[in-house]
N, CA, C and O atoms as CSV, one atom per row, in Angstrom:
chain,resi,resn,atom,element,x,y,z
A,1,MET,N,N,252.688,190.375,-68.306
A,1,MET,CA,C,253.429,191.693,-68.641
A,1,MET,C,C,254.418,191.868,-67.531
A,1,MET,O,O,253.997,191.540,-66.422
A,2,ASN,N,N,255.675,192.327,-67.597
A,2,ASN,CA,C,256.325,193.219,-66.934
A,2,ASN,C,C,256.033,194.902,-66.647
A,2,ASN,O,O,256.782,195.513,-67.410
A,3,TRP,N,N,255.278,195.795,-65.886
A,3,TRP,CA,C,255.221,196.616,-65.952
A,3,TRP,C,C,255.747,197.914,-64.672
A,3,TRP,O,O,255.298,199.007,-64.324
A,4,LYS,N,N,257.085,196.935,-64.217
A,4,LYS,CA,C,257.898,197.838,-62.976
A,4,LYS,C,C,258.225,199.086,-63.875
A,4,LYS,O,O,258.448,199.929,-63.006
A,5,ASP,N,N,258.389,199.717,-65.075
A,5,ASP,CA,C,258.660,201.080,-65.597
A,5,ASP,C,C,257.468,201.646,-65.868
A,5,ASP,O,O,257.401,202.826,-66.213
A,6,ALA,N,N,256.394,200.867,-65.742
A,6,ALA,CA,C,254.942,201.652,-66.590
A,6,ALA,C,C,254.602,203.054,-65.386
A,6,ALA,O,O,254.871,203.080,-64.185
A,7,PRO,N,N,254.333,203.482,-65.727
A,7,PRO,CA,C,252.964,204.578,-64.582
A,7,PRO,C,C,252.383,203.483,-64.052
A,7,PRO,O,O,252.544,202.277,-64.238
A,8,LEU,N,N,251.483,204.300,-63.167
A,8,LEU,CA,C,250.840,203.184,-62.235
A,8,LEU,C,C,249.307,203.201,-63.253
A,8,LEU,O,O,248.412,202.355,-63.280
A,9,GLU,N,N,249.394,204.102,-63.794
A,9,GLU,CA,C,247.663,204.384,-64.479
A,9,GLU,C,C,247.448,203.606,-65.752
A,9,GLU,O,O,246.388,203.228,-66.252
A,10,VAL,N,N,248.945,203.420,-66.249
A,10,VAL,CA,C,248.933,202.634,-67.419
A,10,VAL,C,C,249.309,201.039,-67.378
A,10,VAL,O,O,249.161,200.240,-68.303
A,11,GLU,N,N,249.857,200.767,-66.009
A,11,GLU,CA,C,249.818,199.413,-65.822
A,11,GLU,C,C,248.375,198.753,-65.229
A,11,GLU,O,O,248.047,197.572,-65.335
A,12,ARG,N,N,247.399,200.116,-64.404
A,12,ARG,CA,C,246.468,199.818,-64.318
A,12,ARG,C,C,245.182,199.029,-65.274
A,12,ARG,O,O,244.406,198.079,-65.178
A,13,TYR,N,N,245.624,200.337,-66.418
A,13,TYR,CA,C,244.623,199.996,-67.906
A,13,TYR,C,C,245.222,198.275,-68.699
A,13,TYR,O,O,244.474,197.324,-68.925
A,14,PHE,N,N,246.141,198.304,-68.869
A,14,PHE,CA,C,246.696,197.611,-69.520
A,14,PHE,C,C,246.001,196.136,-68.986
A,14,PHE,O,O,245.737,195.203,-69.745
A,15,ASN,N,N,245.811,196.137,-67.801
A,15,ASN,CA,C,245.798,195.067,-67.044
A,15,ASN,C,C,244.556,194.604,-66.671
A,15,ASN,O,O,244.520,193.395,-66.441
A,16,GLU,N,N,243.297,195.353,-66.518
A,16,GLU,CA,C,242.224,195.481,-67.196
A,16,GLU,C,C,241.404,195.257,-68.432
A,16,GLU,O,O,240.215,194.977,-68.590
A,17,GLY,N,N,242.389,195.463,-69.251
A,17,GLY,CA,C,241.949,195.274,-70.860
A,17,GLY,C,C,241.955,196.731,-71.224
A,17,GLY,O,O,241.691,197.656,-70.457
A,18,PRO,N,N,242.315,196.827,-72.585
A,18,PRO,CA,C,242.133,198.172,-73.531
A,18,PRO,C,C,240.524,198.083,-73.828
A,18,PRO,O,O,239.613,197.266,-73.696
A,19,HIS,N,N,240.721,199.388,-74.299
A,19,HIS,CA,C,239.002,199.304,-74.406
A,19,HIS,C,C,239.122,199.913,-76.092
A,19,HIS,O,O,240.098,200.432,-76.634
A,20,LYS,N,N,237.921,199.667,-76.587
A,20,LYS,CA,C,237.510,200.196,-78.306
A,20,LYS,C,C,237.225,201.442,-78.142
A,20,LYS,O,O,236.444,201.750,-77.243
A,21,ALA,N,N,237.881,202.576,-79.100
A,21,ALA,CA,C,237.323,203.464,-79.482
A,21,ALA,C,C,236.006,203.302,-80.324
A,21,ALA,O,O,236.180,202.637,-81.345
A,22,LYS,N,N,234.849,203.718,-80.144
A,22,LYS,CA,C,233.563,203.314,-80.793
A,22,LYS,C,C,233.365,204.636,-81.993
A,22,LYS,O,O,232.895,204.562,-83.129
A,23,SER,N,N,233.930,205.858,-81.236
A,23,SER,CA,C,233.068,206.942,-81.781
A,23,SER,C,C,234.504,208.276,-81.665
A,23,SER,O,O,235.480,208.120,-80.931
A,24,VAL,N,N,234.339,209.201,-82.343
A,24,VAL,CA,C,235.363,210.466,-81.434
A,24,VAL,C,C,234.541,211.624,-82.601
A,24,VAL,O,O,234.128,211.401,-83.739
A,25,GLN,N,N,234.516,213.006,-81.713
A,25,GLN,CA,C,234.064,214.607,-82.410
A,25,GLN,C,C,235.233,215.133,-82.067
A,25,GLN,O,O,235.958,214.835,-81.117
A,26,ALA,N,N,235.356,215.823,-82.783
A,26,ALA,CA,C,236.064,217.629,-82.719
A,26,ALA,C,C,235.605,218.082,-81.947
A,26,ALA,O,O,234.385,218.044,-82.107
A,27,LEU,N,N,235.993,218.729,-80.764
A,27,LEU,CA,C,234.785,219.486,-80.250
A,27,LEU,C,C,235.281,220.989,-80.229
A,27,LEU,O,O,234.650,221.967,-80.627
A,28,THR,N,N,236.379,220.962,-79.753
A,28,THR,CA,C,237.261,222.684,-79.816
A,28,THR,C,C,238.455,222.160,-80.833
A,28,THR,O,O,238.745,220.963,-80.846
A,29,PRO,N,N,239.043,222.982,-81.568
A,29,PRO,CA,C,240.186,222.682,-81.935
A,29,PRO,C,C,241.207,222.991,-80.131
A,29,PRO,O,O,241.079,224.097,-79.607
A,30,TYR,N,N,241.800,222.274,-79.670
A,30,TYR,CA,C,242.015,220.899,-80.173
A,30,TYR,C,C,241.852,219.701,-78.746
A,30,TYR,O,O,242.714,219.233,-78.002
A,31,THR,N,N,240.671,219.543,-78.792
A,31,THR,CA,C,239.912,218.928,-78.172
A,31,THR,C,C,239.403,217.792,-78.805
A,31,THR,O,O,238.875,217.938,-79.908
A,32,VAL,N,N,239.472,216.655,-78.282
A,32,VAL,CA,C,238.289,215.879,-79.265
A,32,VAL,C,C,237.682,215.193,-77.744
A,32,VAL,O,O,238.181,215.257,-76.621
A,33,VAL,N,N,236.580,214.614,-78.147
A,33,VAL,CA,C,236.013,213.573,-77.439
A,33,VAL,C,C,235.660,212.255,-77.687
A,33,VAL,O,O,235.161,212.061,-78.795
A,34,VAL,N,N,235.818,211.041,-76.760
A,34,VAL,CA,C,235.794,209.793,-77.440
A,34,VAL,C,C,235.283,208.828,-76.767
A,34,VAL,O,O,235.913,208.446,-75.781
A,35,THR,N,N,234.410,208.377,-77.003
A,35,THR,CA,C,233.526,207.262,-76.572
A,35,THR,C,C,234.023,205.786,-76.504
A,35,THR,O,O,234.842,205.495,-77.375
A,36,PHE,N,N,233.781,205.095,-75.888
A,36,PHE,CA,C,234.983,203.869,-75.632
A,36,PHE,C,C,233.775,202.571,-75.486
A,36,PHE,O,O,232.672,202.950,-75.091
A,37,ASP,N,N,233.881,201.596,-75.680
A,37,ASP,CA,C,233.040,200.541,-75.962
A,37,ASP,C,C,232.928,199.842,-74.725
A,37,ASP,O,O,232.681,198.636,-74.755
A,38,ASP,N,N,233.123,200.617,-73.314
A,38,ASP,CA,C,232.354,200.354,-71.976
A,38,ASP,C,C,231.910,201.672,-71.515
A,38,ASP,O,O,232.092,202.096,-70.374
A,39,GLY,N,N,231.258,202.359,-72.560
A,39,GLY,CA,C,230.698,203.395,-71.904
A,39,GLY,C,C,231.359,204.893,-71.761
A,39,GLY,O,O,231.010,206.002,-72.165
A,40,MET,N,N,232.171,204.541,-71.207
A,40,MET,CA,C,233.329,205.804,-70.601
A,40,MET,C,C,233.579,206.478,-71.945
A,40,MET,O,O,233.963,205.971,-72.999
A,41,VAL,N,N,233.163,208.172,-71.562
A,41,VAL,CA,C,233.361,209.067,-72.414
A,41,VAL,C,C,234.568,210.252,-71.608
A,41,VAL,O,O,234.320,210.737,-70.504
A,42,LYS,N,N,235.928,210.594,-72.433
A,42,LYS,CA,C,237.110,211.124,-72.275
A,42,LYS,C,C,237.347,212.581,-73.343
A,42,LYS,O,O,237.200,212.635,-74.564
A,43,ALA,N,N,237.564,213.162,-72.838
A,43,ALA,CA,C,237.971,214.622,-73.489
A,43,ALA,C,C,239.308,214.483,-73.087
A,43,ALA,O,O,239.826,214.133,-72.027
A,44,TYR,N,N,239.897,214.957,-74.541
A,44,TYR,CA,C,241.339,215.120,-74.515
A,44,TYR,C,C,241.990,216.190,-75.730
A,44,TYR,O,O,241.845,216.463,-76.922
A,45,ASP,N,N,242.835,216.594,-74.490
A,45,ASP,CA,C,243.243,218.106,-75.237
A,45,ASP,C,C,244.348,218.013,-75.691
A,45,ASP,O,O,245.283,217.801,-74.919
A,46,TYR,N,N,244.567,218.145,-77.079
A,46,TYR,CA,C,246.154,217.932,-78.119
A,46,TYR,C,C,246.516,219.151,-78.392
A,46,TYR,O,O,247.171,219.256,-79.430
A,47,THR,N,N,246.220,220.537,-77.553
A,47,THR,CA,C,246.990,221.539,-78.061
A,47,THR,C,C,248.275,221.738,-77.580
A,47,THR,O,O,248.323,221.666,-76.352
A,48,GLY,N,N,249.466,221.993,-78.196
A,48,GLY,CA,C,250.415,221.998,-78.218
A,48,GLY,C,C,251.304,220.649,-79.224
A,48,GLY,O,O,252.450,220.634,-79.674
A,49,LYS,N,N,250.096,219.540,-79.304
A,49,LYS,CA,C,251.316,218.319,-79.863
A,49,LYS,C,C,251.564,218.465,-81.028
A,49,LYS,O,O,252.577,217.807,-81.267
A,50,PHE,N,N,251.177,219.007,-81.984
A,50,PHE,CA,C,250.772,219.294,-83.234
A,50,PHE,C,C,251.640,220.068,-84.214
A,50,PHE,O,O,251.389,220.894,-85.092
A,51,THR,N,N,252.978,219.389,-83.657
A,51,THR,CA,C,254.305,220.447,-84.704
A,51,THR,C,C,255.331,219.515,-85.330
A,51,THR,O,O,255.533,218.354,-84.973
A,52,GLY,N,N,256.051,220.267,-86.459
A,52,GLY,CA,C,256.935,219.513,-87.253
A,52,GLY,C,C,255.627,218.455,-88.324
A,52,GLY,O,O,254.444,218.783,-88.407
A,53,VAL,N,N,256.008,217.671,-88.765
A,53,VAL,CA,C,254.953,217.242,-90.055
A,53,VAL,C,C,253.505,216.725,-89.180
A,53,VAL,O,O,252.684,216.006,-89.749
A,54,LEU,N,N,253.355,217.073,-88.088
A,54,LEU,CA,C,251.392,217.093,-87.621
A,54,LEU,C,C,251.312,218.494,-87.779
A,54,LEU,O,O,250.269,218.689,-87.155
A,55,SER,N,N,251.640,219.510,-88.136
A,55,SER,CA,C,251.889,220.475,-87.769
A,55,SER,C,C,249.931,220.749,-88.842
A,55,SER,O,O,248.889,221.177,-88.347
A,56,GLU,N,N,250.143,220.351,-90.113
A,56,GLU,CA,C,248.746,220.612,-90.296
A,56,GLU,C,C,247.757,220.290,-89.338
A,56,GLU,O,O,246.822,221.070,-89.157
A,57,ILE,N,N,247.869,219.049,-88.594
A,57,ILE,CA,C,246.266,218.821,-88.059
A,57,ILE,C,C,246.008,220.350,-87.571
A,57,ILE,O,O,244.805,220.611,-87.534
A,58,ASN,N,N,246.863,221.426,-87.188
A,58,ASN,CA,C,246.856,222.248,-86.298
A,58,ASN,C,C,245.385,223.163,-87.052
A,58,ASN,O,O,244.348,223.402,-86.433
A,59,ASP,N,N,245.663,223.560,-88.529
A,59,ASP,CA,C,244.271,223.765,-89.174
A,59,ASP,C,C,242.917,223.391,-88.758
A,59,ASP,O,O,242.617,222.238,-89.066
A,60,PRO,N,N,242.303,223.854,-88.332
A,60,PRO,CA,C,240.668,223.545,-88.008
A,60,PRO,C,C,240.198,222.902,-88.871
A,60,PRO,O,O,239.788,221.817,-88.460
A,61,GLU,N,N,240.037,223.102,-90.102
A,61,GLU,CA,C,239.164,221.682,-90.945
A,61,GLU,C,C,239.801,220.828,-90.998
A,61,GLU,O,O,239.101,219.865,-91.311
A,62,VAL,N,N,240.989,220.498,-90.849
A,62,VAL,CA,C,241.431,219.597,-90.984
A,62,VAL,C,C,241.498,218.865,-89.610
A,62,VAL,O,O,241.448,217.637,-89.542
A,63,PHE,N,N,241.646,219.896,-88.210
A,63,PHE,CA,C,241.443,219.037,-87.221
A,63,PHE,C,C,240.232,218.222,-87.101
A,63,PHE,O,O,240.114,217.072,-86.676
A,64,LYS,N,N,238.823,219.524,-87.833
A,64,LYS,CA,C,237.594,218.599,-87.482
A,64,LYS,C,C,237.633,217.156,-88.251
A,64,LYS,O,O,237.087,216.164,-87.769
A,65,ARG,N,N,238.129,217.144,-89.133
A,65,ARG,CA,C,238.030,215.352,-89.884
A,65,ARG,C,C,238.154,214.139,-89.408
A,65,ARG,O,O,238.008,213.102,-90.054
A,66,VAL,N,N,238.559,214.284,-87.705
A,66,VAL,CA,C,239.257,213.359,-87.225
A,66,VAL,C,C,238.084,212.308,-86.901
A,66,VAL,O,O,237.014,212.502,-86.323
A,67,TYR,N,N,238.578,211.230,-87.410
A,67,TYR,CA,C,237.993,209.701,-87.211
A,67,TYR,C,C,238.801,208.282,-86.169
A,67,TYR,O,O,239.999,208.226,-85.891
A,68,ILE,N,N,237.977,207.500,-85.855
A,68,ILE,CA,C,238.696,206.633,-85.627
A,68,ILE,C,C,239.234,205.531,-86.391
A,68,ILE,O,O,238.413,204.790,-86.932
A,69,ASP,N,N,240.907,205.203,-86.584
A,69,ASP,CA,C,240.892,204.126,-87.761
A,69,ASP,C,C,240.723,202.580,-87.620
A,69,ASP,O,O,240.224,202.189,-86.564
A,70,ASP,N,N,241.111,201.573,-88.641
A,70,ASP,CA,C,240.971,200.384,-88.727
A,70,ASP,C,C,242.284,199.848,-87.390
A,70,ASP,O,O,242.316,198.649,-87.111
A,71,THR,N,N,243.076,200.625,-86.813
A,71,THR,CA,C,243.814,200.164,-85.706
A,71,THR,C,C,243.093,200.551,-84.426
A,71,THR,O,O,243.560,199.881,-83.505
A,72,ASN,N,N,242.141,201.369,-84.013
A,72,ASN,CA,C,241.672,201.869,-83.234
A,72,ASN,C,C,242.224,203.155,-82.727
A,72,ASN,O,O,242.473,203.256,-81.526
A,73,ALA,N,N,242.358,203.780,-83.242
A,73,ALA,CA,C,243.760,204.765,-82.805
A,73,ALA,C,C,242.994,206.320,-83.522
A,73,ALA,O,O,242.387,206.382,-84.591
A,74,ILE,N,N,243.177,207.103,-82.856
A,74,ILE,CA,C,242.917,208.518,-82.758
A,74,ILE,C,C,243.271,209.269,-84.413
A,74,ILE,O,O,244.237,210.027,-84.329
A,75,ALA,N,N,242.727,209.195,-85.709
A,75,ALA,CA,C,243.534,209.596,-86.775
A,75,ALA,C,C,243.130,211.021,-87.621
A,75,ALA,O,O,242.067,211.596,-87.387
A,76,TRP,N,N,243.976,211.453,-88.497
A,76,TRP,CA,C,243.650,212.512,-89.403
A,76,TRP,C,C,244.312,212.145,-90.456
A,76,TRP,O,O,245.460,211.705,-90.392
A,77,ASP,N,N,243.607,212.301,-91.615
A,77,ASP,CA,C,244.550,212.253,-92.772
A,77,ASP,C,C,244.481,213.705,-93.458
A,77,ASP,O,O,243.572,214.519,-93.623
A,78,THR,N,N,246.124,213.659,-93.848
A,78,THR,CA,C,246.686,215.346,-93.981
A,78,THR,C,C,247.263,214.939,-95.311
A,78,THR,O,O,247.575,213.778,-95.574
A,79,SER,N,N,247.372,215.822,-96.024
A,79,SER,CA,C,248.750,215.930,-97.075
A,79,SER,C,C,249.462,215.450,-97.260
A,79,SER,O,O,249.792,215.137,-98.404
A,80,ARG,N,N,250.351,215.002,-95.747
A,80,ARG,CA,C,251.417,214.527,-95.646
A,80,ARG,C,C,251.404,212.688,-95.112
A,80,ARG,O,O,252.349,211.938,-94.864
A,81,GLY,N,N,249.774,212.427,-95.089
A,81,GLY,CA,C,249.641,211.435,-95.564
A,81,GLY,C,C,248.604,211.221,-93.805
A,81,GLY,O,O,248.402,212.064,-92.931
A,82,HIS,N,N,248.121,209.607,-93.892
A,82,HIS,CA,C,247.736,209.442,-92.073
A,82,HIS,C,C,248.405,209.678,-91.363
A,82,HIS,O,O,249.561,209.427,-91.706
A,83,MET,N,N,248.242,210.288,-89.941
A,83,MET,CA,C,248.405,210.417,-88.830
A,83,MET,C,C,247.127,209.711,-87.949
A,83,MET,O,O,245.905,209.677,-88.092
A,84,ASP,N,N,248.079,209.176,-86.973
A,84,ASP,CA,C,247.357,209.056,-85.813
A,84,ASP,C,C,248.287,209.301,-84.379
A,84,ASP,O,O,249.343,209.932,-84.339
A,85,PHE,N,N,247.595,208.619,-83.195
A,85,PHE,CA,C,247.728,209.039,-82.070
A,85,PHE,C,C,246.573,207.549,-81.407
A,85,PHE,O,O,245.536,207.103,-81.898
A,86,SER,N,N,247.410,207.090,-80.015
A,86,SER,CA,C,246.721,205.944,-79.530
A,86,SER,C,C,245.403,206.534,-78.916
A,86,SER,O,O,245.368,207.582,-78.270
A,87,ALA,N,N,244.403,205.795,-79.174
A,87,ALA,CA,C,243.102,206.051,-78.479
A,87,ALA,C,C,243.451,205.141,-76.860
A,87,ALA,O,O,242.550,205.208,-76.023
A,88,ASP,N,N,244.407,204.539,-76.582
A,88,ASP,CA,C,244.673,203.805,-75.222
A,88,ASP,C,C,245.231,204.917,-74.209
A,88,ASP,O,O,245.191,204.866,-72.980
A,89,SER,N,N,245.885,206.169,-75.204
A,89,SER,CA,C,246.145,207.630,-74.421
A,89,SER,C,C,245.186,208.295,-73.940
A,89,SER,O,O,245.095,208.889,-72.866
A,90,VAL,N,N,244.085,208.105,-75.230
A,90,VAL,CA,C,242.963,209.283,-74.603
A,90,VAL,C,C,242.316,208.494,-73.407
A,90,VAL,O,O,241.841,209.311,-72.618
A,91,TYR,N,N,242.173,207.508,-73.089
A,91,TYR,CA,C,241.433,206.649,-72.188
A,91,TYR,C,C,242.177,207.081,-70.856
A,91,TYR,O,O,241.843,207.946,-70.045
A,92,ILE,N,N,242.959,206.484,-70.855
A,92,ILE,CA,C,244.077,206.637,-69.502
A,92,ILE,C,C,244.501,208.046,-69.218
A,92,ILE,O,O,245.226,208.035,-68.223
A,93,TYR,N,N,244.305,209.504,-69.793
A,93,TYR,CA,C,244.827,210.374,-69.252
A,93,TYR,C,C,243.786,211.206,-69.847
A,93,TYR,O,O,243.830,212.380,-69.479
A,94,GLY,N,N,242.628,210.826,-70.878
A,94,GLY,CA,C,241.604,211.716,-70.958
A,94,GLY,C,C,240.735,212.648,-69.849
A,94,GLY,O,O,240.182,211.898,-69.045
A,95,ARG,N,N,240.518,213.764,-69.640
A,95,ARG,CA,C,239.360,214.117,-68.659
A,95,ARG,C,C,238.168,213.332,-68.844
A,95,ARG,O,O,237.667,213.068,-69.937
A,96,ASN,N,N,237.758,212.991,-67.766
A,96,ASN,CA,C,236.028,212.038,-67.588
A,96,ASN,C,C,235.037,212.903,-68.355
A,96,ASN,O,O,235.147,214.129,-68.357
A,97,ILE,N,N,234.129,212.305,-68.965
A,97,ILE,CA,C,232.837,213.314,-68.977
A,97,ILE,C,C,231.307,212.293,-68.790
A,97,ILE,O,O,231.181,211.133,-69.182
A,98,THR,N,N,230.500,212.942,-68.243
A,98,THR,CA,C,229.488,212.513,-68.297
A,98,THR,C,C,228.700,212.631,-68.848
A,98,THR,O,O,228.089,213.683,-68.663
A,99,PRO,N,N,228.088,211.544,-70.027
A,99,PRO,CA,C,227.526,211.532,-71.039
A,99,PRO,C,C,225.891,211.954,-70.837
A,99,PRO,O,O,225.138,211.993,-71.810
């Protein structure tokens, strides 16, 4: 694949092969902790990312119902429907957590 326009960390991640999210937990609004198939554990802060149609996820009761969906995405079910974000982004840009 041609990665000339992709950030280096994205190129590196996809060249190594993407990872499957095994579990997700809502740590605090609005941080999730995701465990991946290679044992890596990442924390990702979604603060400020839930606007417009995503704003319902700002409700702490909705946020804590996070799960991994069948497409390997970080997901929430809301009154507006299924909302999801790439687990790849969490792996690439999340903060490493020591298990």
